[in-house]
N, C-alpha and C positions, 0 to 999 in steps of 0.2 A: 502494501499499500505506499511506504511512504516511497516509492520510484512512479514517475511521470506515468499517466492513465492513459500508457501510447499498447502495456499488452491489452489493459481494458476498451482500449474503442480495438484493436484491431479480434476483438474474440464477438467485440458487438461487428463488428465486418463477417466476420466466417458464420455466423450465424446467419445474420442476414442473404453471407450466401447460399447459403441452408435453406433453410429456405423459403429463394428465386427456384433455387434444383427444383426442389421438392415439386414448383408448379408445374 
């Protein structure tokens, strides 16, 4: 958590990509 939210942003993009692929 001390690190930047880069990993969090990456996780959101990954979930979004999976959601799009699911469609």
